[in-house]
C-alpha positions as CSV (number, residue, x, y, z in Angstrom):
1,M,35.6,4.4,-12.2
2,R,35.4,7.7,-10.6
3,V,35.2,7.4,-6.9
4,G,34.1,10.1,-4.6
5,V,35.2,10.6,-0.8
6,P,33.1,13.3,0.9
7,K,33.6,15.2,4.2
8,E,31.4,13.6,6.8
9,I,28.7,15.9,8.1
10,K,27.3,13.7,11.0
11,D,27.8,15.5,14.4
12,H,31.5,15.4,15.4
13,E,32.3,12.8,12.9
14,Y,35.9,13.2,12.1
15,R,36.6,9.8,10.3
16,V,37.0,9.9,6.4
17,G,36.1,7.0,3.9
18,L,39.6,6.6,2.5
19,V,43.1,7.4,3.7
20,P,45.8,8.6,1.2
21,M,47.1,5.2,1.0
22,G,43.8,4.0,-0.3
23,V,43.7,6.8,-2.8
24,R,47.1,5.7,-4.1
25,A,46.0,2.2,-4.4
26,L,42.8,3.3,-6.6
27,V,44.9,5.6,-8.8
28,A,47.5,3.0,-9.4
29,A,44.7,0.7,-10.6
30,G,43.6,3.4,-13.1
31,H,40.7,4.9,-11.2
32,E,40.1,8.6,-10.6
33,V,39.4,9.7,-6.9
34,L,37.6,13.0,-5.9
35,V,38.2,14.1,-2.2
36,Q,36.3,16.9,-0.7
37,S,38.5,19.6,0.8
38,G,39.1,19.0,4.5
39,A,37.6,15.4,4.4
40,G,40.5,13.9,6.4
41,A,41.9,16.9,8.2
42,E,40.5,15.9,11.6
43,A,41.9,12.4,11.3
44,G,45.3,14.0,10.4
45,F,45.3,13.6,6.7
46,D,45.5,17.1,4.9
47,D,44.4,17.9,1.4
48,A,48.1,18.1,0.4
49,S,48.6,14.4,1.4
50,Y,45.4,13.4,-0.8
51,A,46.8,15.4,-3.8
52,A,50.2,13.7,-3.4
53,A,48.6,10.4,-3.4
54,G,46.9,11.3,-6.9
55,A,43.4,12.5,-5.8
56,T,41.7,15.5,-7.1
57,V,40.7,17.6,-4.2
58,V,37.4,19.5,-4.8
59,A,35.7,22.2,-2.8
60,G,32.3,21.0,-2.4
61,A,30.3,17.9,-1.7
62,D,28.3,18.1,-5.1
63,D,31.5,17.3,-7.2
64,V,32.1,14.3,-4.9
65,F,28.5,13.0,-5.0
66,A,28.7,13.3,-8.9
67,A,31.2,10.3,-8.7
68,E,30.1,6.8,-9.8
69,M,30.9,5.4,-6.4
70,V,30.7,7.3,-3.1
71,V,32.9,5.9,-0.3
72,K,31.7,7.2,3.2
73,V,31.9,6.2,6.9
74,K,28.4,7.0,8.3
75,E,24.9,6.7,6.9
76,P,24.1,9.6,4.6
77,L,22.1,12.4,6.2
78,P,19.0,13.9,4.5
79,A,21.1,16.5,2.8
80,E,23.4,13.8,1.4
81,R,20.6,11.4,0.5
82,R,19.2,14.2,-1.8
83,K,22.5,14.1,-3.8
84,L,22.3,10.3,-4.6
85,R,21.0,9.3,-8.1
86,P,19.8,6.0,-9.8
87,G,22.6,3.5,-10.5
88,Q,25.2,5.2,-8.3
89,V,27.0,3.0,-5.7
90,L,27.1,4.1,-2.1
91,F,29.5,2.2,0.0
92,T,29.4,2.9,3.7
93,Y,27.8,2.0,7.1
94,L,24.1,2.1,6.9
95,H,22.5,0.6,10.0
96,L,19.0,0.7,8.4
97,A,16.9,-1.6,10.4
98,P,16.0,1.0,13.1
99,D,15.8,3.9,10.5
100,A,12.9,3.8,8.2
101,E,13.2,7.3,7.0
102,Q,16.6,6.6,5.6
103,T,15.5,3.4,4.1
104,D,12.6,5.1,2.2
105,D,14.9,8.0,1.0
106,L,17.5,5.5,-0.3
107,L,15.0,3.4,-2.1
108,A,13.6,6.6,-3.7
109,S,17.1,7.5,-4.7
110,G,17.6,4.4,-6.8
111,A,21.1,4.1,-5.6
112,I,23.0,0.8,-5.1
113,C,23.5,0.9,-1.3
114,I,26.2,-1.6,0.1
115,A,26.6,-1.6,3.8
116,Y,29.9,-2.3,5.5
117,E,28.1,-3.9,8.4
118,T,26.3,-6.7,6.5
119,I,29.4,-7.9,4.4
120,T,30.5,-11.3,5.6
121,S,33.7,-13.4,5.6
122,P,34.2,-17.0,4.7
123,T,34.4,-17.8,8.4
124,G,31.1,-16.2,9.0
125,G,32.3,-13.1,10.6
126,L,31.6,-9.3,9.8
127,P,35.1,-8.2,8.7
128,L,34.1,-4.6,7.9
129,L,32.1,-4.1,11.1
130,Q,34.8,-5.8,13.3
131,P,37.5,-2.9,13.3
132,M,34.9,-0.3,14.5
133,S,33.4,-2.9,16.9
134,E,36.8,-3.3,18.4
135,V,37.4,0.5,18.7
136,A,33.9,1.0,20.2
137,G,34.4,-2.0,22.7
138,R,37.8,-0.6,23.8
139,L,36.4,3.0,24.2
140,A,33.3,2.0,26.3
141,P,35.1,1.2,29.5
142,Q,37.1,4.3,29.2
143,I,34.1,6.5,28.7
144,G,32.3,4.8,31.4
145,A,35.3,5.2,33.7
146,Q,35.2,9.0,33.1
147,L,31.4,9.2,33.6
148,L,31.7,7.4,36.9
149,T,33.9,10.2,38.4
150,R,31.9,13.2,40.2
151,E,33.1,15.5,37.5
152,G,31.4,13.1,35.1
153,G,28.3,13.1,37.0
154,G,28.6,9.6,38.4
155,R,29.0,7.9,41.8
156,G,32.5,9.1,42.4
157,I,34.1,5.7,41.8
158,L,37.6,4.9,40.4
159,L,36.9,1.9,38.2
160,G,40.1,0.1,39.1
161,G,39.9,0.8,42.8
162,V,43.0,1.2,45.0
163,P,44.6,-1.1,47.6
164,G,42.1,-1.6,50.4
165,V,39.2,-0.3,48.3
166,L,37.1,-2.6,46.0
167,P,37.2,-1.8,42.3
168,G,34.1,-0.8,40.4
169,R,32.1,-3.6,38.8
170,C,31.6,-3.7,35.0
171,V,28.9,-5.9,33.5
172,I,29.2,-6.5,29.7
173,L,26.1,-7.9,27.8
174,G,27.5,-9.7,24.7
175,A,30.6,-11.7,24.1
176,G,31.2,-10.8,20.6
177,T,33.8,-8.5,19.2
178,S,32.7,-5.4,21.1
179,G,32.1,-7.2,24.2
180,T,35.3,-9.0,24.2
181,N,37.3,-5.8,23.4
182,A,35.3,-4.1,26.2
183,A,36.3,-6.8,28.6
184,D,39.9,-6.4,27.5
185,T,40.0,-2.8,28.4
186,A,38.0,-3.1,31.6
187,V,40.3,-5.8,32.8
188,G,43.2,-3.5,32.0
189,L,41.6,-0.7,34.1
190,G,41.4,-3.0,37.0
191,A,37.6,-3.5,37.1
192,E,35.7,-6.4,38.3
193,V,34.3,-7.7,34.9
194,V,31.4,-9.9,34.3
195,V,30.4,-10.9,30.9
196,L,26.8,-12.2,30.0
197,D,25.9,-14.1,26.7
198,R,23.4,-16.5,25.6
199,S,26.1,-18.5,23.7
200,L,28.1,-21.0,25.9
201,D,30.7,-21.2,23.1
202,A,31.1,-17.4,23.2
203,L,31.6,-17.5,27.0
204,R,34.1,-20.3,26.7
205,R,36.1,-18.1,24.3
206,I,36.1,-15.4,26.9
207,E,37.3,-17.7,29.7
208,A,40.0,-19.1,27.4
209,R,41.2,-15.6,26.8
210,F,41.0,-14.0,30.2
211,G,41.0,-16.9,32.5
212,R,39.5,-16.1,36.0
213,R,40.1,-12.4,35.6
214,V,36.5,-12.3,33.9
215,I,33.4,-13.9,35.3
216,T,31.1,-15.5,32.9
217,A,27.4,-16.3,33.1
218,A,24.7,-17.4,30.9
219,S,22.5,-14.6,29.8
220,T,18.8,-14.9,31.1
221,T,16.4,-12.2,31.8
222,Q,16.8,-13.1,35.8
223,M,20.6,-13.2,35.4
224,V,20.9,-9.7,33.6
225,A,18.5,-8.3,36.3
226,E,20.5,-9.6,39.2
227,Q,23.9,-8.6,37.7
228,L,22.7,-5.0,37.0
229,R,21.6,-4.4,40.5
230,T,25.2,-4.3,41.7
231,A,26.9,-2.8,38.4
232,D,28.7,0.4,38.5
233,L,29.1,0.3,34.7
234,A,26.9,-1.7,32.2
235,I,27.9,-2.0,28.6
236,G,25.4,-3.1,26.0
237,A,27.2,-5.1,23.3
238,V,24.4,-7.0,21.7
239,L,24.3,-7.6,18.1
240,V,22.0,-9.3,15.5
241,P,23.7,-8.8,12.1
242,G,21.6,-6.3,9.9
243,A,18.7,-6.4,12.4
244,A,17.3,-4.2,15.0
245,A,19.2,-4.8,18.3
246,P,17.1,-6.9,20.8
247,R,16.0,-4.9,23.9
248,V,17.4,-7.1,26.6
249,L,17.4,-4.4,29.3
250,T,14.1,-3.2,30.6
251,R,13.4,0.0,32.2
252,E,13.0,-1.8,35.5
253,M,16.4,-3.3,35.3
254,I,17.9,0.1,34.5
255,A,16.0,1.6,37.5
256,A,17.4,-1.0,39.9
257,M,21.0,-0.1,39.1
258,P,22.8,2.2,41.8
259,T,22.2,5.9,41.4
260,G,25.1,7.5,39.6
261,S,26.0,4.2,37.7
262,V,26.7,4.3,33.9
263,F,25.1,2.5,31.0
264,V,27.1,2.6,27.6
265,D,25.1,1.3,24.6
266,I,27.4,0.1,21.9
267,A,24.3,-1.3,20.2
268,I,22.8,2.0,19.6
269,D,23.6,2.1,15.8
270,Q,21.1,-0.7,15.6
271,G,18.5,0.9,17.8
272,G,20.0,0.1,21.3
273,C,19.5,-2.7,23.5
274,S,17.7,-1.2,26.5
275,E,14.2,0.2,26.6
276,T,15.8,3.4,27.9
277,S,18.3,3.8,25.0
278,R,17.9,6.7,22.6
279,P,20.6,8.0,20.1
280,T,22.9,10.8,21.2
281,T,25.7,12.7,19.7
282,H,29.3,13.7,20.7
283,S,27.9,17.2,21.2
284,A,25.4,16.0,23.7
285,P,26.5,12.4,24.5
286,T,24.6,11.6,27.7
287,Y,21.4,11.8,29.5
288,V,19.9,10.3,32.8
289,V,17.2,7.9,33.3
290,D,16.2,6.9,36.8
291,G,19.6,8.1,38.2
292,V,21.6,6.0,35.7
293,I,23.7,8.0,33.2
294,H,23.1,6.8,29.6
295,Y,25.9,7.1,26.9
296,C,24.2,6.2,23.4
297,V,26.5,8.0,21.0
298,T,25.8,6.5,17.5
299,N,29.3,7.0,16.2
300,M,31.5,6.2,19.1
301,P,34.7,5.5,17.0
302,G,34.5,9.0,15.6
303,A,36.0,10.1,18.9
304,V,39.3,8.7,17.8
305,P,39.2,9.4,14.1
306,R,42.9,8.7,13.0
307,T,42.8,5.1,14.6
308,S,39.4,4.4,13.3
309,T,40.0,5.7,9.8
310,L,43.1,3.7,9.4
311,A,41.5,0.6,10.8
312,L,38.5,1.0,8.5
313,T,40.4,1.6,5.4
314,N,42.3,-1.6,6.1
315,A,39.2,-3.5,6.0
316,T,37.3,-1.8,3.3
317,L,39.9,-0.9,0.5
318,P,40.0,-4.4,-1.0
319,H,36.2,-4.3,-1.5
320,V,36.5,-0.7,-2.9
321,L,39.1,-1.9,-5.5
322,T,36.9,-4.8,-6.4
323,L,33.7,-2.7,-6.9
324,A,35.8,-0.1,-8.9
325,A,37.4,-2.7,-11.2
326,K,34.3,-4.8,-11.9
327,G,31.3,-2.6,-11.2
328,W,28.7,-3.6,-8.6
329,K,26.9,-6.2,-10.5
330,Q,29.9,-8.3,-11.5
331,A,31.5,-7.9,-8.2
332,L,28.6,-9.0,-6.2
333,A,27.7,-11.9,-8.6
334,E,31.2,-13.3,-8.1
335,D,31.5,-12.8,-4.4
336,P,28.8,-14.0,-2.0
337,H,30.2,-12.4,0.9
338,L,30.4,-9.0,-0.8
339,R,26.8,-9.7,-2.0
340,N,25.6,-9.9,1.5
341,G,26.5,-6.4,1.9
342,L,23.7,-5.2,-0.7
343,N,21.0,-3.7,1.3
344,L,19.2,-1.8,-1.5
345,A,19.5,-1.5,-5.2
346,E,17.4,0.2,-7.9
347,G,14.6,1.1,-5.6
348,K,14.3,-2.4,-4.2
349,L,15.1,-3.5,-0.6
350,V,16.9,-6.9,-0.6
351,L,18.1,-7.3,3.1
352,A,15.5,-9.5,4.8
353,E,16.4,-8.2,8.3
354,V,15.6,-4.7,7.5
355,A,12.5,-5.6,5.6
356,Q,11.2,-7.6,8.7
357,A,12.2,-4.7,11.0
358,Q,10.2,-2.2,8.9
359,G,7.3,-4.3,7.7
360,K,8.6,-4.1,4.1
361,V,8.9,-6.8,1.4
362,A,12.5,-7.9,0.5
363,W,13.3,-8.8,-3.1
364,P,15.7,-11.7,-4.0
365,V,19.1,-10.4,-4.6
366,G,19.5,-13.1,-7.3
367,A,16.8,-11.5,-9.3
368,L,18.6,-8.2,-9.5
369,L,22.0,-9.7,-10.4
370,G,20.5,-12.3,-12.8
371,L,21.8,-15.2,-10.8
C-alpha cells in the first residue's frame, strides 16, 4: 500500500504522523511511504532521516494526499478535506462530535475515516488517545503555573509556594488518564491538589497512587462549585469517549473563582467542559472571562512535538501496519477494537456518539463490513 504522511497545517502543530522508525517498519513490510518535505522538521526529524528510512520525500501535499492511506495527527482542515477522495483511508485524530462542518465534509468526501481517539483496547481503554492525554495532563499544571504569574496575567502566585507561604490550590475535574497525569505534575510542583470525579473507583485509584498528597471528592454540582471558589488553578479533564464533553462548569462557577485564577480545559478537543470554553490556538492561547484566564488550545501536545510524536507513533504504528497489510475492510472485520475507530466510511456516519451529538443517523458498521 502507498501511505502518505503530510505536514500538519493546524496553527503551531509541529507533530507528524510517523517518525522515521515507523517509515522503516512500513517499507520493510513492502509498502511505499510518501512524506511531505518538512513534515517532521519541527519535531526533530529532517527529510534526510526519512529518506534514509526508505521514504520518498515529496514537495507538496497533493502528492501525499494521492496515497491510498493518509496518516496524520490532527483533524484535516478544510483545505485538506478537499483533497480526500472516495475509498481513501484517513487515519488520524478527528474529534468529530463538536464539529458538524468537518463531519459533513468528510461524509461528502467518501473517505474511510478512522479516528485514533475511539479505538479501544481489550481492557476497555483508549490506547491511541492515552499517550496524548498523558502529555496534555502533564502539560496542564505547567501551563497553569506560568499563567498564574503576573507576567502570565495571573494572580502572582507560585503554584508550589515557599516555606511560610501556602502553595497554590489546583482543582482537577476528572480522574482519568489526563486528570491522573495532571495530578502527578501538580503534586510534583508542590501544589495543594484536589481531584473530583463521579466514579468512586477512579478516586480510589487516585488515592492508591498518591496517598494523602491528593485530596479526592465525589463530583457533584455543589462540590464542583465549592472547590472552584478557592481554586487558583482549575483543570478540566472530563471525557466521554467519542461524544461531546459534558459541560460540568457553569459560567456562575467560573465567575466565583478568584480574579486572576486560571482554567485549563484539556477537554476542548471534544467541545470543552465549561460553558465559558471556546477553542484557542498556540498563537493566541488565552482569553479572560469574569476575571479568570482560560487556556483552551485544541492541540496542547503540539507544544512538545518531539515527545508527542514519538509517543503517538509507538501507539499508532501497529494499527498502521495492519491497515496497510490487510486493507481497511479486512482489518476492521478481524479486529473489533480497531473497528471501534471507524467514524465514517463511504459517505456514511457509523459512530453513534457523533450522530447523537449532531442529530444525524448512524449506520450499523456491520452492514459496511458485511458482518
